[in-house]
LUMKOL-574252 format. One record per residue (C-alpha): y, z, x; residue in three letters; residue number from 1. Coordinates in steps of 0.5 Angstrom, whole numbers, padded with zeros to 4 digits. Layout:
<atoms>
@c2: Y; c3: Z; c1: X; residu: ALA; num: NUM
...
</atoms>
This chain:
<atoms>
@c2: 0000; c3: 0000; c1: 0000; residu: MET; num: 1
@c2: 0005; c3: 0001; c1: 0007; residu: ASP; num: 2
@c2: 0004; c3: -0006; c1: 0007; residu: ILE; num: 3
@c2: 0005; c3: -0008; c1: 0001; residu: ILE; num: 4
@c2: 0013; c3: -0003; c1: 0002; residu: GLU; num: 5
@c2: 0014; c3: -0006; c1: 0008; residu: GLN; num: 6
@c2: 0013; c3: -0014; c1: 0005; residu: VAL; num: 7
@c2: 0018; c3: -0012; c1: 0000; residu: GLY; num: 8
@c2: 0023; c3: -0009; c1: 0005; residu: ALA; num: 9
@c2: 0022; c3: -0016; c1: 0008; residu: LYS; num: 10
@c2: 0023; c3: -0020; c1: 0003; residu: LEU; num: 11
@c2: 0028; c3: -0016; c1: -0001; residu: ASP; num: 12
@c2: 0026; c3: -0019; c1: -0007; residu: LEU; num: 13
@c2: 0030; c3: -0018; c1: -0014; residu: GLU; num: 14
@c2: 0022; c3: -0018; c1: -0018; residu: GLU; num: 15
@c2: 0021; c3: -0012; c1: -0013; residu: GLY; num: 16
@c2: 0015; c3: -0010; c1: -0010; residu: THR; num: 17
@c2: 0011; c3: -0011; c1: -0015; residu: ALA; num: 18
@c2: 0010; c3: -0018; c1: -0015; residu: VAL; num: 19
@c2: 0008; c3: -0018; c1: -0008; residu: ILE; num: 20
@c2: 0002; c3: -0013; c1: -0011; residu: GLU; num: 21
@c2: 0001; c3: -0018; c1: -0016; residu: GLN; num: 22
@c2: 0000; c3: -0025; c1: -0011; residu: VAL; num: 23
@c2: -0005; c3: -0021; c1: -0007; residu: ILE; num: 24
@c2: -0009; c3: -0019; c1: -0014; residu: ARG; num: 25
@c2: -0009; c3: -0026; c1: -0016; residu: GLU; num: 26
@c2: -0012; c3: -0029; c1: -0010; residu: CYS; num: 27
@c2: -0017; c3: -0023; c1: -0011; residu: TYR; num: 28
@c2: -0019; c3: -0025; c1: -0018; residu: VAL; num: 29
@c2: -0018; c3: -0032; c1: -0017; residu: ALA; num: 30
@c2: -0020; c3: -0034; c1: -0009; residu: PRO; num: 31
@c2: -0018; c3: -0041; c1: -0007; residu: GLY; num: 32
@c2: -0012; c3: -0041; c1: -0012; residu: ILE; num: 33
@c2: -0007; c3: -0046; c1: -0011; residu: SER; num: 34
@c2: 0001; c3: -0044; c1: -0008; residu: THR; num: 35
@c2: 0004; c3: -0049; c1: -0014; residu: LYS; num: 36
@c2: -0001; c3: -0044; c1: -0019; residu: ASN; num: 37
@c2: 0000; c3: -0038; c1: -0016; residu: LEU; num: 38
@c2: 0008; c3: -0039; c1: -0017; residu: ALA; num: 39
@c2: 0006; c3: -0040; c1: -0025; residu: ARG; num: 40
@c2: 0001; c3: -0034; c1: -0025; residu: ARG; num: 41
@c2: 0006; c3: -0029; c1: -0021; residu: VAL; num: 42
@c2: 0013; c3: -0032; c1: -0025; residu: HIS; num: 43
@c2: 0016; c3: -0034; c1: -0018; residu: LEU; num: 44
@c2: 0019; c3: -0040; c1: -0015; residu: PRO; num: 45
@c2: 0015; c3: -0044; c1: -0010; residu: VAL; num: 46
@c2: 0019; c3: -0043; c1: -0004; residu: PRO; num: 47
@c2: 0019; c3: -0035; c1: -0006; residu: VAL; num: 48
@c2: 0012; c3: -0035; c1: -0007; residu: THR; num: 49
@c2: 0011; c3: -0039; c1: 0000; residu: VAL; num: 50
@c2: 0015; c3: -0034; c1: 0003; residu: ALA; num: 51
@c2: 0011; c3: -0028; c1: 0001; residu: VAL; num: 52
@c2: 0005; c3: -0032; c1: 0002; residu: LYS; num: 53
@c2: 0006; c3: -0033; c1: 0010; residu: LYS; num: 54
@c2: 0008; c3: -0025; c1: 0010; residu: GLU; num: 55
@c2: 0002; c3: -0024; c1: 0008; residu: LEU; num: 56
@c2: -0001; c3: -0028; c1: 0012; residu: MET; num: 57
@c2: 0002; c3: -0024; c1: 0018; residu: LYS; num: 58
@c2: 0000; c3: -0019; c1: 0016; residu: LYS; num: 59
@c2: -0008; c3: -0021; c1: 0015; residu: GLU; num: 60
@c2: -0008; c3: -0019; c1: 0008; residu: ILE; num: 61
@c2: -0008; c3: -0027; c1: 0006; residu: LEU; num: 62
@c2: -0011; c3: -0033; c1: 0009; residu: LYS; num: 63
@c2: -0010; c3: -0041; c1: 0007; residu: GLN; num: 64
@c2: -0017; c3: -0043; c1: 0006; residu: ASP; num: 65
@c2: -0019; c3: -0049; c1: 0000; residu: ARG; num: 66
@c2: -0013; c3: -0045; c1: -0002; residu: GLY; num: 67
@c2: -0010; c3: -0038; c1: -0002; residu: VAL; num: 68
@c2: -0015; c3: -0032; c1: -0001; residu: ARG; num: 69
@c2: -0016; c3: -0025; c1: 0000; residu: CYS; num: 70
@c2: -0018; c3: -0024; c1: 0008; residu: THR; num: 71
@c2: -0024; c3: -0018; c1: 0009; residu: VAL; num: 72
@c2: -0018; c3: -0013; c1: 0010; residu: LYS; num: 73
@c2: -0013; c3: -0016; c1: 0003; residu: GLY; num: 74
@c2: -0021; c3: -0016; c1: -0001; residu: ASN; num: 75
@c2: -0021; c3: -0008; c1: 0002; residu: ILE; num: 76
@c2: -0014; c3: -0006; c1: -0001; residu: LEU; num: 77
@c2: -0016; c3: -0009; c1: -0007; residu: VAL; num: 78
@c2: -0022; c3: -0006; c1: -0009; residu: GLU; num: 79
@c2: -0019; c3: 0001; c1: -0006; residu: GLN; num: 80
@c2: -0012; c3: 0001; c1: -0006; residu: GLU; num: 81
@c2: -0012; c3: -0002; c1: -0013; residu: LEU; num: 82
@c2: -0018; c3: 0000; c1: -0016; residu: ASP; num: 83
@c2: -0021; c3: -0007; c1: -0017; residu: PHE; num: 84
@c2: -0028; c3: -0005; c1: -0014; residu: GLN; num: 85
@c2: -0033; c3: -0006; c1: -0019; residu: GLY; num: 86
@c2: -0029; c3: -0011; c1: -0024; residu: LEU; num: 87
@c2: -0033; c3: -0015; c1: -0028; residu: ASN; num: 88
@c2: -0029; c3: -0021; c1: -0026; residu: LYS; num: 89
@c2: -0031; c3: -0026; c1: -0032; residu: THR; num: 90
@c2: -0029; c3: -0022; c1: -0037; residu: LEU; num: 91
@c2: -0023; c3: -0020; c1: -0034; residu: TYR; num: 92
@c2: -0021; c3: -0028; c1: -0034; residu: HIS; num: 93
@c2: -0023; c3: -0028; c1: -0041; residu: LYS; num: 94
@c2: -0018; c3: -0022; c1: -0043; residu: LEU; num: 95
@c2: -0012; c3: -0026; c1: -0039; residu: ILE; num: 96
@c2: -0013; c3: -0033; c1: -0041; residu: SER; num: 97
@c2: -0009; c3: -0035; c1: -0046; residu: ILE; num: 98
@c2: -0013; c3: -0040; c1: -0049; residu: GLU; num: 99
@c2: -0018; c3: -0034; c1: -0050; residu: ALA; num: 100
@c2: -0019; c3: -0030; c1: -0056; residu: ASN; num: 101
@c2: -0020; c3: -0023; c1: -0054; residu: TRP; num: 102
@c2: -0023; c3: -0020; c1: -0061; residu: LEU; num: 103
@c2: -0029; c3: -0025; c1: -0059; residu: ASP; num: 104
@c2: -0030; c3: -0021; c1: -0052; residu: GLU; num: 105
@c2: -0028; c3: -0014; c1: -0055; residu: CYS; num: 106
@c2: -0032; c3: -0014; c1: -0062; residu: GLN; num: 107
@c2: -0036; c3: -0007; c1: -0058; residu: ASP; num: 108
@c2: -0030; c3: -0003; c1: -0057; residu: VAL; num: 109
@c2: -0026; c3: -0005; c1: -0063; residu: LEU; num: 110
@c2: -0032; c3: -0003; c1: -0067; residu: ALA; num: 111
@c2: -0032; c3: 0005; c1: -0064; residu: VAL; num: 112
@c2: -0023; c3: 0005; c1: -0065; residu: LEU; num: 113
@c2: -0025; c3: 0003; c1: -0073; residu: ASN; num: 114
@c2: -0029; c3: 0008; c1: -0073; residu: GLN; num: 115
@c2: -0024; c3: 0013; c1: -0070; residu: LEU; num: 116
@c2: -0019; c3: 0011; c1: -0074; residu: PHE; num: 117
@c2: -0022; c3: 0012; c1: -0080; residu: ALA; num: 118
@c2: -0022; c3: 0019; c1: -0078; residu: GLU; num: 119
@c2: -0016; c3: 0021; c1: -0074; residu: ARG; num: 120
@c2: -0011; c3: 0026; c1: -0077; residu: PRO; num: 121
@c2: -0006; c3: 0024; c1: -0083; residu: GLN; num: 122
@c2: 0001; c3: 0021; c1: -0081; residu: VAL; num: 123
@c2: 0007; c3: 0026; c1: -0081; residu: ASP; num: 124
@c2: 0013; c3: 0021; c1: -0084; residu: VAL; num: 125
@c2: 0017; c3: 0026; c1: -0082; residu: GLN; num: 126
@c2: 0016; c3: 0025; c1: -0075; residu: LEU; num: 127
@c2: 0017; c3: 0017; c1: -0077; residu: ASP; num: 128
@c2: 0009; c3: 0016; c1: -0076; residu: GLN; num: 129
@c2: 0006; c3: 0010; c1: -0078; residu: SER; num: 130
@c2: -0002; c3: 0008; c1: -0079; residu: GLN; num: 131
@c2: -0003; c3: 0002; c1: -0074; residu: CYS; num: 132
@c2: -0009; c3: -0002; c1: -0075; residu: THR; num: 133
@c2: -0015; c3: 0000; c1: -0069; residu: ALA; num: 134
@c2: -0013; c3: -0008; c1: -0068; residu: GLU; num: 135
@c2: -0006; c3: -0007; c1: -0066; residu: THR; num: 136
@c2: -0008; c3: -0001; c1: -0061; residu: SER; num: 137
@c2: -0012; c3: -0006; c1: -0057; residu: LEU; num: 138
@c2: -0008; c3: -0011; c1: -0057; residu: ARG; num: 139
@c2: -0003; c3: -0006; c1: -0054; residu: ARG; num: 140
@c2: -0009; c3: -0005; c1: -0049; residu: ALA; num: 141
@c2: -0010; c3: -0012; c1: -0047; residu: ILE; num: 142
@c2: -0002; c3: -0014; c1: -0047; residu: LEU; num: 143
@c2: -0002; c3: -0009; c1: -0041; residu: CYS; num: 144
@c2: -0008; c3: -0012; c1: -0039; residu: LEU; num: 145
@c2: -0005; c3: -0019; c1: -0038; residu: LYS; num: 146
@c2: 0002; c3: -0015; c1: -0036; residu: GLU; num: 147
@c2: -0002; c3: -0013; c1: -0029; residu: HIS; num: 148
@c2: 0001; c3: -0006; c1: -0032; residu: ALA; num: 149
@c2: -0006; c3: -0003; c1: -0033; residu: LEU; num: 150
@c2: -0011; c3: -0003; c1: -0027; residu: ILE; num: 151
@c2: -0010; c3: 0002; c1: -0022; residu: GLY; num: 152
@c2: -0003; c3: 0005; c1: -0025; residu: LYS; num: 153
@c2: 0000; c3: 0011; c1: -0028; residu: ARG; num: 154
@c2: 0001; c3: 0009; c1: -0035; residu: ILE; num: 155
@c2: 0005; c3: 0014; c1: -0040; residu: LEU; num: 156
@c2: 0004; c3: 0014; c1: -0047; residu: CYS; num: 157
@c2: 0010; c3: 0017; c1: -0051; residu: ILE; num: 158
@c2: 0008; c3: 0019; c1: -0057; residu: GLY; num: 159
@c2: 0002; c3: 0016; c1: -0059; residu: ASP; num: 160
@c2: -0001; c3: 0018; c1: -0066; residu: ASP; num: 161
@c2: -0004; c3: 0009; c1: -0066; residu: ASP; num: 162
@c2: -0009; c3: 0012; c1: -0060; residu: LEU; num: 163
@c2: -0006; c3: 0007; c1: -0055; residu: VAL; num: 164
@c2: -0009; c3: 0011; c1: -0049; residu: SER; num: 165
@c2: -0016; c3: 0012; c1: -0052; residu: ILE; num: 166
@c2: -0015; c3: 0004; c1: -0053; residu: SER; num: 167
@c2: -0014; c3: 0002; c1: -0045; residu: ILE; num: 168
@c2: -0019; c3: 0008; c1: -0044; residu: GLY; num: 169
@c2: -0024; c3: 0004; c1: -0047; residu: LEU; num: 170
@c2: -0022; c3: -0003; c1: -0045; residu: LEU; num: 171
@c2: -0022; c3: 0000; c1: -0038; residu: LEU; num: 172
@c2: -0029; c3: 0002; c1: -0038; residu: LYS; num: 173
@c2: -0031; c3: -0005; c1: -0041; residu: LYS; num: 174
@c2: -0029; c3: -0008; c1: -0035; residu: LEU; num: 175
@c2: -0032; c3: -0003; c1: -0030; residu: PHE; num: 176
@c2: -0038; c3: -0002; c1: -0033; residu: PRO; num: 177
@c2: -0041; c3: 0002; c1: -0027; residu: ALA; num: 178
@c2: -0035; c3: 0005; c1: -0025; residu: LYS; num: 179
@c2: -0035; c3: 0013; c1: -0026; residu: GLN; num: 180
@c2: -0029; c3: 0014; c1: -0023; residu: ARG; num: 181
@c2: -0022; c3: 0012; c1: -0024; residu: PHE; num: 182
@c2: -0015; c3: 0011; c1: -0020; residu: ARG; num: 183
@c2: -0012; c3: 0009; c1: -0027; residu: THR; num: 184
@c2: -0008; c3: 0015; c1: -0030; residu: VAL; num: 185
@c2: -0006; c3: 0015; c1: -0037; residu: ILE; num: 186
@c2: -0001; c3: 0021; c1: -0040; residu: HIS; num: 187
@c2: 0000; c3: 0022; c1: -0047; residu: VAL; num: 188
@c2: 0006; c3: 0027; c1: -0049; residu: MET; num: 189
@c2: 0007; c3: 0028; c1: -0056; residu: ASP; num: 190
@c2: 0010; c3: 0033; c1: -0060; residu: ILE; num: 191
@c2: 0004; c3: 0033; c1: -0065; residu: ASP; num: 192
@c2: -0002; c3: 0038; c1: -0063; residu: CYS; num: 193
@c2: -0006; c3: 0035; c1: -0068; residu: ARG; num: 194
@c2: -0007; c3: 0029; c1: -0064; residu: PHE; num: 195
@c2: -0006; c3: 0031; c1: -0058; residu: LEU; num: 196
@c2: -0013; c3: 0035; c1: -0060; residu: GLN; num: 197
@c2: -0017; c3: 0029; c1: -0063; residu: PHE; num: 198
@c2: -0014; c3: 0025; c1: -0056; residu: ILE; num: 199
@c2: -0017; c3: 0030; c1: -0052; residu: SER; num: 200
@c2: -0024; c3: 0031; c1: -0056; residu: ASP; num: 201
@c2: -0025; c3: 0024; c1: -0055; residu: PHE; num: 202
@c2: -0023; c3: 0024; c1: -0048; residu: THR; num: 203
@c2: -0028; c3: 0029; c1: -0046; residu: GLU; num: 204
@c2: -0034; c3: 0026; c1: -0050; residu: LYS; num: 205
@c2: -0032; c3: 0019; c1: -0048; residu: GLU; num: 206
@c2: -0030; c3: 0021; c1: -0040; residu: GLY; num: 207
@c2: -0024; c3: 0017; c1: -0041; residu: LEU; num: 208
@c2: -0018; c3: 0019; c1: -0035; residu: PRO; num: 209
@c2: -0014; c3: 0022; c1: -0041; residu: ILE; num: 210
@c2: -0010; c3: 0028; c1: -0040; residu: THR; num: 211
@c2: -0005; c3: 0030; c1: -0046; residu: CYS; num: 212
@c2: 0001; c3: 0034; c1: -0046; residu: ILE; num: 213
@c2: 0005; c3: 0038; c1: -0051; residu: GLU; num: 214
@c2: 0013; c3: 0036; c1: -0051; residu: HIS; num: 215
@c2: 0018; c3: 0035; c1: -0055; residu: ASP; num: 216
@c2: 0022; c3: 0030; c1: -0053; residu: MET; num: 217
@c2: 0028; c3: 0033; c1: -0054; residu: ARG; num: 218
@c2: 0027; c3: 0037; c1: -0048; residu: TYR; num: 219
@c2: 0028; c3: 0033; c1: -0042; residu: PRO; num: 220
@c2: 0021; c3: 0032; c1: -0038; residu: LEU; num: 221
@c2: 0019; c3: 0037; c1: -0033; residu: GLY; num: 222
@c2: 0020; c3: 0035; c1: -0025; residu: LYS; num: 223
@c2: 0012; c3: 0034; c1: -0024; residu: THR; num: 224
@c2: 0013; c3: 0028; c1: -0030; residu: TYR; num: 225
@c2: 0020; c3: 0025; c1: -0026; residu: VAL; num: 226
@c2: 0019; c3: 0019; c1: -0023; residu: ALA; num: 227
@c2: 0012; c3: 0019; c1: -0023; residu: SER; num: 228
@c2: 0009; c3: 0013; c1: -0028; residu: TYR; num: 229
@c2: 0008; c3: 0005; c1: -0027; residu: ASP; num: 230
@c2: 0010; c3: 0004; c1: -0034; residu: CYS; num: 231
@c2: 0010; c3: 0008; c1: -0041; residu: PHE; num: 232
@c2: 0009; c3: 0006; c1: -0048; residu: PHE; num: 233
@c2: 0013; c3: 0008; c1: -0054; residu: THR; num: 234
@c2: 0013; c3: 0007; c1: -0061; residu: ASP; num: 235
@c2: 0020; c3: 0012; c1: -0063; residu: PRO; num: 236
@c2: 0023; c3: 0014; c1: -0069; residu: PRO; num: 237
@c2: 0027; c3: 0007; c1: -0072; residu: TYR; num: 238
@c2: 0033; c3: 0010; c1: -0070; residu: THR; num: 239
@c2: 0038; c3: 0008; c1: -0066; residu: LEU; num: 240
@c2: 0038; c3: 0016; c1: -0063; residu: ASN; num: 241
@c2: 0031; c3: 0016; c1: -0063; residu: GLY; num: 242
@c2: 0030; c3: 0009; c1: -0059; residu: LEU; num: 243
@c2: 0036; c3: 0012; c1: -0054; residu: GLY; num: 244
@c2: 0032; c3: 0018; c1: -0053; residu: LEU; num: 245
@c2: 0025; c3: 0017; c1: -0053; residu: PHE; num: 246
@c2: 0027; c3: 0010; c1: -0048; residu: LEU; num: 247
@c2: 0031; c3: 0015; c1: -0043; residu: ALA; num: 248
@c2: 0026; c3: 0020; c1: -0043; residu: ARG; num: 249
@c2: 0021; c3: 0014; c1: -0041; residu: GLY; num: 250
@c2: 0026; c3: 0012; c1: -0036; residu: ILE; num: 251
@c2: 0026; c3: 0019; c1: -0033; residu: GLN; num: 252
@c2: 0018; c3: 0018; c1: -0032; residu: ALA; num: 253
@c2: 0018; c3: 0011; c1: -0029; residu: LEU; num: 254
@c2: 0018; c3: 0010; c1: -0021; residu: LYS; num: 255
@c2: 0024; c3: 0008; c1: -0019; residu: SER; num: 256
@c2: 0023; c3: 0002; c1: -0016; residu: ASN; num: 257
@c2: 0025; c3: -0004; c1: -0021; residu: GLN; num: 258
@c2: 0020; c3: -0009; c1: -0025; residu: GLY; num: 259
@c2: 0017; c3: -0002; c1: -0028; residu: ARG; num: 260
@c2: 0015; c3: -0005; c1: -0035; residu: GLN; num: 261
@c2: 0016; c3: -0001; c1: -0042; residu: ILE; num: 262
@c2: 0012; c3: -0003; c1: -0048; residu: PHE; num: 263
@c2: 0016; c3: -0002; c1: -0053; residu: LEU; num: 264
@c2: 0014; c3: -0002; c1: -0061; residu: SER; num: 265
@c2: 0019; c3: -0002; c1: -0066; residu: PHE; num: 266
@c2: 0021; c3: -0004; c1: -0074; residu: ALA; num: 267
@c2: 0024; c3: -0011; c1: -0076; residu: HIS; num: 268
@c2: 0031; c3: -0009; c1: -0076; residu: LYS; num: 269
@c2: 0038; c3: -0013; c1: -0079; residu: SER; num: 270
@c2: 0043; c3: -0018; c1: -0074; residu: PRO; num: 271
@c2: 0047; c3: -0012; c1: -0073; residu: GLU; num: 272
@c2: 0042; c3: -0007; c1: -0072; residu: PHE; num: 273
@c2: 0039; c3: -0011; c1: -0067; residu: MET; num: 274
@c2: 0045; c3: -0012; c1: -0063; residu: LEU; num: 275
@c2: 0046; c3: -0005; c1: -0062; residu: GLU; num: 276
@c2: 0039; c3: -0005; c1: -0060; residu: MET; num: 277
@c2: 0041; c3: -0010; c1: -0054; residu: ASN; num: 278
@c2: 0048; c3: -0006; c1: -0053; residu: ARG; num: 279
@c2: 0043; c3: 0000; c1: -0051; residu: LEU; num: 280
@c2: 0038; c3: -0004; c1: -0047; residu: PHE; num: 281
@c2: 0044; c3: -0007; c1: -0043; residu: VAL; num: 282
@c2: 0047; c3: 0001; c1: -0043; residu: GLN; num: 283
@c2: 0041; c3: 0003; c1: -0040; residu: MET; num: 284
@c2: 0040; c3: -0003; c1: -0035; residu: GLY; num: 285
@c2: 0034; c3: -0006; c1: -0038; residu: LEU; num: 286
@c2: 0031; c3: -0013; c1: -0038; residu: SER; num: 287
@c2: 0028; c3: -0016; c1: -0044; residu: ILE; num: 288
@c2: 0023; c3: -0020; c1: -0042; residu: VAL; num: 289
@c2: 0018; c3: -0022; c1: -0048; residu: ALA; num: 290
@c2: 0019; c3: -0021; c1: -0055; residu: THR; num: 291
@c2: 0013; c3: -0021; c1: -0060; residu: TYR; num: 292
@c2: 0015; c3: -0022; c1: -0068; residu: PRO; num: 293
@c2: 0010; c3: -0019; c1: -0072; residu: ASN; num: 294
@c2: 0006; c3: -0016; c1: -0067; residu: PHE; num: 295
@c2: 0004; c3: -0010; c1: -0069; residu: ASN; num: 296
@c2: 0000; c3: -0009; c1: -0076; residu: SER; num: 297
@c2: 0000; c3: -0002; c1: -0080; residu: TYR; num: 298
@c2: -0003; c3: 0002; c1: -0086; residu: VAL; num: 299
@c2: 0001; c3: 0003; c1: -0091; residu: GLY; num: 300
@c2: 0008; c3: 0003; c1: -0088; residu: ALA; num: 301
@c2: 0011; c3: -0001; c1: -0093; residu: GLN; num: 302
@c2: 0018; c3: 0000; c1: -0091; residu: MET; num: 303
@c2: 0017; c3: -0004; c1: -0085; residu: ILE; num: 304
@c2: 0013; c3: -0009; c1: -0089; residu: ALA; num: 305
@c2: 0008; c3: -0006; c1: -0085; residu: ASN; num: 306
@c2: 0009; c3: -0010; c1: -0079; residu: GLN; num: 307
@c2: 0013; c3: -0009; c1: -0073; residu: SER; num: 308
@c2: 0015; c3: -0012; c1: -0067; residu: GLN; num: 309
@c2: 0014; c3: -0011; c1: -0059; residu: MET; num: 310
@c2: 0019; c3: -0012; c1: -0054; residu: LEU; num: 311
@c2: 0016; c3: -0012; c1: -0046; residu: ILE; num: 312
@c2: 0023; c3: -0009; c1: -0042; residu: LEU; num: 313
@c2: 0023; c3: -0009; c1: -0035; residu: LYS; num: 314
@c2: 0027; c3: -0004; c1: -0030; residu: THR; num: 315
@c2: 0033; c3: -0007; c1: -0026; residu: THR; num: 316
@c2: 0036; c3: -0004; c1: -0020; residu: ALA; num: 317
@c2: 0042; c3: -0002; c1: -0025; residu: ALA; num: 318
@c2: 0037; c3: 0002; c1: -0029; residu: THR; num: 319
@c2: 0040; c3: 0009; c1: -0030; residu: HIS; num: 320
@c2: 0040; c3: 0014; c1: -0036; residu: ILE; num: 321
@c2: 0048; c3: 0017; c1: -0038; residu: ALA; num: 322
@c2: 0048; c3: 0025; c1: -0038; residu: ASP; num: 323
@c2: 0048; c3: 0025; c1: -0045; residu: ASN; num: 324
@c2: 0041; c3: 0024; c1: -0045; residu: TRP; num: 325
@c2: 0040; c3: 0029; c1: -0039; residu: ARG; num: 326
@c2: 0039; c3: 0035; c1: -0042; residu: THR; num: 327
@c2: 0036; c3: 0038; c1: -0049; residu: PHE; num: 328
@c2: 0039; c3: 0033; c1: -0054; residu: TYR; num: 329
@c2: 0042; c3: 0036; c1: -0061; residu: THR; num: 330
@c2: 0043; c3: 0030; c1: -0065; residu: ASP; num: 331
@c2: 0038; c3: 0027; c1: -0070; residu: PRO; num: 332
@c2: 0033; c3: 0023; c1: -0068; residu: ILE; num: 333
@c2: 0029; c3: 0021; c1: -0075; residu: TYR; num: 334
@c2: 0030; c3: 0018; c1: -0080; residu: THR; num: 335
@c2: 0029; c3: 0023; c1: -0085; residu: GLY; num: 336
@c2: 0034; c3: 0027; c1: -0081; residu: GLU; num: 337
@c2: 0038; c3: 0021; c1: -0081; residu: LEU; num: 338
@c2: 0038; c3: 0019; c1: -0088; residu: LYS; num: 339
@c2: 0036; c3: 0025; c1: -0093; residu: GLN; num: 340
@c2: 0032; c3: 0023; c1: -0097; residu: SER; num: 341
@c2: 0029; c3: 0027; c1: -0103; residu: GLU; num: 342
@c2: 0025; c3: 0025; c1: -0110; residu: ARG; num: 343
@c2: 0024; c3: 0028; c1: -0116; residu: ILE; num: 344
@c2: 0017; c3: 0029; c1: -0118; residu: TYR; num: 345
@c2: 0013; c3: 0032; c1: -0125; residu: SER; num: 346
@c2: 0007; c3: 0034; c1: -0126; residu: CYS; num: 347
@c2: 0003; c3: 0030; c1: -0131; residu: LYS; num: 348
@c2: 0000; c3: 0036; c1: -0134; residu: HIS; num: 349
@c2: 0005; c3: 0041; c1: -0135; residu: CYS; num: 350
@c2: 0011; c3: 0037; c1: -0134; residu: GLY; num: 351
@c2: 0014; c3: 0041; c1: -0128; residu: GLU; num: 352
@c2: 0019; c3: 0037; c1: -0124; residu: LYS; num: 353
@c2: 0019; c3: 0038; c1: -0116; residu: TYR; num: 354
@c2: 0024; c3: 0036; c1: -0111; residu: ARG; num: 355
@c2: 0020; c3: 0033; c1: -0105; residu: VAL; num: 356
@c2: 0024; c3: 0031; c1: -0098; residu: GLY; num: 357
@c2: 0026; c3: 0033; c1: -0092; residu: TYR; num: 358
@c2: 0031; c3: 0039; c1: -0095; residu: THR; num: 359
@c2: 0025; c3: 0041; c1: -0100; residu: GLY; num: 360
@c2: 0020; c3: 0047; c1: -0101; residu: ARG; num: 361
@c2: 0015; c3: 0041; c1: -0100; residu: TYR; num: 362
@c2: 0016; c3: 0035; c1: -0095; residu: LYS; num: 363
@c2: 0012; c3: 0030; c1: -0097; residu: THR; num: 364
@c2: 0008; c3: 0027; c1: -0103; residu: ILE; num: 365
@c2: 0002; c3: 0028; c1: -0099; residu: GLU; num: 366
@c2: 0003; c3: 0035; c1: -0098; residu: GLN; num: 367
@c2: 0005; c3: 0037; c1: -0105; residu: LEU; num: 368
@c2: -0002; c3: 0033; c1: -0108; residu: LYS; num: 369
@c2: -0006; c3: 0037; c1: -0103; residu: GLN; num: 370
@c2: -0003; c3: 0044; c1: -0106; residu: GLU; num: 371
@c2: -0002; c3: 0042; c1: -0113; residu: GLY; num: 372
@c2: 0002; c3: 0045; c1: -0118; residu: CYS; num: 373
@c2: 0004; c3: 0051; c1: -0117; residu: PRO; num: 374
@c2: 0006; c3: 0052; c1: -0125; residu: ASN; num: 375
@c2: 0000; c3: 0051; c1: -0128; residu: CYS; num: 376
@c2: -0004; c3: 0052; c1: -0122; residu: ASN; num: 377
@c2: -0008; c3: 0045; c1: -0123; residu: SER; num: 378
@c2: -0011; c3: 0042; c1: -0118; residu: SER; num: 379
@c2: -0013; c3: 0034; c1: -0117; residu: ASN; num: 380
@c2: -0006; c3: 0033; c1: -0121; residu: VAL; num: 381
@c2: -0003; c3: 0026; c1: -0122; residu: ILE; num: 382
@c2: 0005; c3: 0028; c1: -0120; residu: PHE; num: 383
@c2: 0010; c3: 0022; c1: -0123; residu: ILE; num: 384
@c2: 0016; c3: 0019; c1: -0120; residu: LEU; num: 385
@c2: 0022; c3: 0021; c1: -0124; residu: LYS; num: 386
@c2: 0027; c3: 0020; c1: -0119; residu: GLY; num: 387
@c2: 0031; c3: 0019; c1: -0112; residu: LYS; num: 388
@c2: 0036; c3: 0022; c1: -0109; residu: VAL; num: 389
@c2: 0040; c3: 0019; c1: -0102; residu: THR; num: 390
@c2: 0044; c3: 0023; c1: -0097; residu: LYS; num: 391
@c2: 0047; c3: 0020; c1: -0091; residu: LYS; num: 392
@c2: 0049; c3: 0025; c1: -0085; residu: ARG; num: 393
</atoms>
């Protein structure tokens, strides 16, 4: 890894050292690749690719032999330092190929996830949680692989009611069927202990490289987690405050060199809201490198039409966070805090009315149904929606 840093320091690439690592990886998984195809794979101009190749040849990591390929020293670097030893290269190529249908290759993983998702805790709408599908969760893991942010990396999931950590862990096991220990590190930070326990139980059972950490994102990260990760996933509250806070905490967690990926799932919003989102990205020094509309599918999330977009952001030399994001954050971040709505329900059995909402005794209709009608002591009763009141903060 010192070699990668040395080459990076000499060439001073705007893309950072991550692209040098990617050049080496591509020559490992596709030995004999042409310089032109290598440039296409790593999204670099051919002259820059040639410059990187020459420096790595000087370090005896690459060689020109019927195309570009790794030397013995290069293979050792990729297998031991980048943790590619034992990789099923055939499956790897199929999963990262644009043309391939990854679902055909991962039906066994998806079957496990479908069963697991049926057993996960109920969402807490006060935390803006939504139930994404098992296929969506696995699609995010595949995207992480395609973006070269998975194997051997330190990955942070900021909030994980979508169980992306488990999808990544199961995908790793499929890619490395004989491997017992991984350098890949997956950390989950969440305020919801139900999901942390659910993920931990499955992790222990399956031997996945996942660690769960209880953390309220309103508070700054502990020093242990600052500048520690290669990328992070988040599906934050669908408010500008929530988005800004979760991004700020994630940026604090990322390693300082540029080119680190952020996998951001967020609702499709109005042009005015999207403009404010882009302003926030610019203020934080983040670059949008890809946008995938309707990437995420959810169960029962009618407010966002059961769909949301995936944005891939990257850090730059200008990435930073303002001082107000560095300390305890006091402003409202969840939709229910900013748009305090109450619904009036009546018990079909006795007609008693109840207020359900952020400031009411019952936060959700699910909570009311679970407790039943206290007036007539009826359980399994039907509650009828009578009206709605909304207050904006």
